[in-house]
N, C-alpha and C positions, 0 to 999 in steps of 0.2 A: 406615485408617491415616492419621494426620495427618502432612503433609509440611511441611518448612521450605523455602520456595522463594524464590530470588532472581531478579529480572528485570532484566537489563542490556541496554544497547544502544539505549536511547531517551533523549530529552531529559527525560522525566518526565511525571508525571500530577498533576492532571487534564490532559487533552489540550489543548494550545495550538498544536500544530505539524502533525502529519500521521499517516500510516498506522501506523507502529510505536507511536507514542504512543497512538493510538486502541486498538490491539491490547492494549497493556500495561494501559490503563485498564479496558477491558471484561473482559479475562481476569482481572486481579488481584481485582476486586471479587467476581467469581463464584467464584473459588477460595477467597476468604475465606469466602463464604457456605457453601461446602462443608466448612468447618472447618479449612482449611489456614492456616499462618502464612506470610504473603506479604510480601516486601520488594521495593519498586521503587526503583531508583536514579534520582535527579533531578539534573539539571545545576544548578550554583549560579546559573546565569542564568535558571532557571525562575522565574516569578512566584510560585509557591506555595512558601511558606517554612516550613510547619508539618511536623511529624514523622509525622502520621497523616492519612489521607484515606479516609473510608468503610471503616474497619477495616484498611486497608492501611498497613503501615509504610513510611515514606519515608526514604531515606538520601540526604543531600545531599553531592555530591562536587564538588570544584573543577573548573571548566570555563574554559579560556582561549580559547575560540573567538572571543570578542568582540575579543581582542587579537591572536591568532595566526592567525585564519581556520581553514581546514580542519585545519591542524596541531594546533590546540587540541583537536580531536575525539579524536586519538590519546592526548593527555595525559589527557583526561577518562575515556576507556575504561581507561587504565592505572590511574588513581585508583580507578575502580569495581572493577576486577579485584583490585587489591591489598586493598581493603577487604573484598571477598568472601572472601578467604582466612582471615579471622578469624571468620566468621559461622557456620561449620559447616552450610552449606546441604546439604540432601539433593539438591536439584535446582537447577542454574543454567541459566536460559533466556536465551540470547543472541539478541537480535533483530537480525539482520544480522551481517556479518562484516568490513566494509571496514576499520574502524579498531580492531577488537578481536582478530582472529585472529592478528595479528602478535605478540600477547602470549600466545599459547597456552601457552607454557612457564611462565607465571605463573598459569594457571587453577588454582583449588584442586583438589588431587589427590583428595580424598575425596568430591567431589561428582560427580554425573552431569551431563554437559554436553549440553544440547539446543541446537541452533543452527537458527533459522529463516533459510533461505538467501536470502530475498528474491528479487529478479529478477536479470537478467543485467546487473549494474551496470557491468561492464567494457565493455559495448557502448554506453554513453551517450556521445554525440558531444560533450557539454559538456566532456569530459575530453580532455587531450592524449594522444598515443600512449604516452608513458612512464607516465602515470597509469593509463591503461587496462591496461597490462601489469602494473603493481603490483596493481591491483584483481583482475585474473585470478589473480595469485599469492596474494592474500589469500583468494580463494574456494577455491583448492586447499588452503591451510592449514586452513581451516575444515572442508572436506570430509574431510581426512585425520585431523584431531585431535578432532573432536567425537565424543561417544559415540553420539549419535543426530541425524540430520538431519531437518528439517521442510521440506517443499516446499509453497508456497501455491498451486501449480497443477500440473496434469499435465505441462505443458511443462517446468517446472523439474525434476520427477521424471525425465523422459526425459533432460534435459541432465546431471543428476548421475550417472545410470547410464552414459550414453554417454561422458562426459568422465572420470569418476573410478571407474567401476565400483562406485558406492555406491548402495545402496537408501535410500529415504527414506519418511517418513510424510506423506501428503497431509492437510494441515489448512489450509483457506483462511482469508481474512479474513472479517469479517462486516459486516452492515449492518442498520439499523433501517428498517422500512417507513415511508415518509412519509405522514402522515395529516392534515396541516393546510394544504391548498392555499388560497391567498388571492391572488386576481388583483390586488388593490390594492397588493401589495408591488412589483409591476412598475413602478409609477408613478415610483419614484425612479430607475429606469433609462430612463424614457421608452420602454418597450416595451409592446406589446399582446399579449394571450394568443394563442398559436398563430399568431403573425405575425412570428416571428424564428427564426433558426437559432442554435445554441449550440455552443461548444467550451469545455471546462473542463480546464485542464492547466497544468503548468509550461511556460513558454515556452522549450522546448528543441527542437532539430532532430528528435530521435528520436520526438517526439510528433506529427510530420507536420502541423504547423499551416500551414506554407507551402503544402503540397499542398491542405489544406482551403480555404485562402483562394483559391488559384488556381482550384480547381473551382467555388467559390461565385461568384467574379467572372465566370467564363466562362458561368455560367448566366444572367447579366444580370437577376437578381431584384432587386426594389426592397425586399423585406422584409430587414431588416438581419441581419448575422452578428455576434453578440455573443461576445466572447472573454474568458473569466475567467482571470486569472493575473497574478502579479506582473510588472511591466514591467522585465525585466532587459535586458542588452545585446542579446540576440537579439530580444527583444520590440521594442526601439527600432529594430532593423534592419527588422523586419517592418512597423512603422508607417511607416518611411521608404520602403520598397519598394512598399507598397500604401496610398497615401494616399486611398483611397476613402471617401466620406462614409457609405457603407453598412456599413462595418466599424467596429464599436464595441469598442474595447479598454476593458473595464470595470475593469481592475486586479484586485487580489485582493478576494474577497468572503468575509469571515471568519464572518459570522453564518450559521449553518447553515440556519436557516429561510428566509432570503433566497435562499441558493444553491439549496436544494431547490425553492423556487417557480420559480426560473429554469429548472431542469431540467423540472419538471412541465409548464410552459406552453410549452416550446419546440416548434417545428414539427418539427425534426429535431435530435437531439443527436449531434454528431460526437465520436467517441472515437478519437483518433489514436495512442494509446500503442502502442509496438511492441516494447519490450524488458523489460517488467515481468512479474510473475507474475499473481496475482489483484489487480488494481488497485482500491484502495478507491473511487476516483472512478467506476469503471464499476459497481460494486455499488450505489453511491448513485444513479446514473442509473437502474438497474433498479428500485430501491426507490421511485423517483419516477414510475414508469410513463412514462418517456421513450421516444420513438421513436428507437431507437439505430441509428446508422450507424458501424460500427467498422472500423478498419484490419484487413485480412485477415492474421491471423497465428495461430499455435497457441495463444497465451495468451488472446486475445479469443474465438476460436472454442471453446476449451475451456469457456468460461463461458456464452457466448450461444447456441451451437449454431445452430439454425434461427430463432432469435427475434430476429434483427437483419438489417440489410443490411450489406454489406461493400464496401470499396474498396481498390484497389491503386494507382491513379493518380488524378490530379486530374480526368481525363475521367470516371472512374467516379462521382465526386462530382457532377459536372455532371448526368450522366444520372440519378442517384438523386434529385437535387433536382427534376428535371422529371417523374419517374415518379409515377404516382398509385397508391398502395397502398390497397386497400379498407379502410374503417373496421373491417370484420369481422376482417381479417387483423391489423391493428394492435392491436385489442383482444385477440385471441388471444395475440399476442406479449407484450403487456404483462402479461396474467394469468399466462402461463407464467413470465416473469421474476420476477414477484412470488412465485410458488410456489417458485422456486429460492431466493429470499432467505429465505422462511419455513422451508424444509426443509433447505437446504444451507448457505447463508451466514447462518446464524442464530447469534448470539453464545452462546446457551445451549448449542447443539449443539457449537459450537467449543470452549467451555470444557470440556464433557464429554470431547471428544476429547483435549484437552491433559491433563486429569486422568488419563484412562485410560492415555495414553502414559507419563506420569510414574510412575504406580503400577506399570505393567508394567516400566518401567526399574528401579525399586527392587527389584521382585520378582526380576528377572533378576540383579541385583547380589547380592542375598542368597543366591541359589542358585548363585552363581559361574558363571553362564552368560555373563557379560559381562566376560571377562578383560582385554580391551584396548579402547581407543577405536575401533579399526577395525571392531568387530562392529556390525552395524546391525539394526534391527527393520524388517521389511517392512511 
């Protein structure tokens, strides 16, 4: 069966931004290869201005984020949803809910609505308490009004069931295995292979960068800690609070090959994310055979299992820096993480799972087994 599919909720493709854009890119081209008619909504601010990309139809919608900030995202989603009402999509895939679920009453009524519920966005400390309450409300709207919910981690599945009594389908993000290590790329950062520690994250409190820095400084190691991420206000506070010459704030690294080499040659790769689902940055660290030290929470443990070390306090980080893990154990962990990327976090498998869910949803609709948005597929 050929489906007409609309993908909303991202800034657009080809990916120039982040996780949802990567998902839209990887998923759309594979669904096209399977014979489906796929449309991806692009922000008017996206640099790609053509109407087609690798067989995917691109719909450009006005985005006021450059002038209105976060409020512009709501207008952009409104514009995308209104456009989708005239497209006769079989499936509408919403990536995220924060600025789109408030418009649920405008969702096209003849389409099946799948919503990827992302992480626990309302827990992000970058938001004020009123904004956190609003995002929690938006999450509830999405859970209540979507036909089908997609969870990118087991932790999110548990949350949706506990909070809203809603079942969901587990489909994670994906990653490509890194195959081009080149130690010379480290020269531009003045780093030596296996002689530095690394953290790659948005510089926000919930990513536990301050804890990572404190644990590193307490270890009194001379090998530097490199931190990759845009220097926002919180980043400036970290630089002011910890003026050590051993801490290198590298800023954002957009070239994927450079970033993957930084991961590949790091001595330890700290992953402090604590409120997400399947975090793309963690999958990429796994695909680069990094020695991962992750924050101890259900999301990270659900992915890494026994194939990483974990921390809860900065003292744990200090101890892990000083501990010597045998090369045999490290190699076993790396190979097991690569296996997971190949077999679980594989874009071909993920596209197959999305297609299977979409076809099953259409089949249920045709057999009148899906009479209301509240019914879910386990």
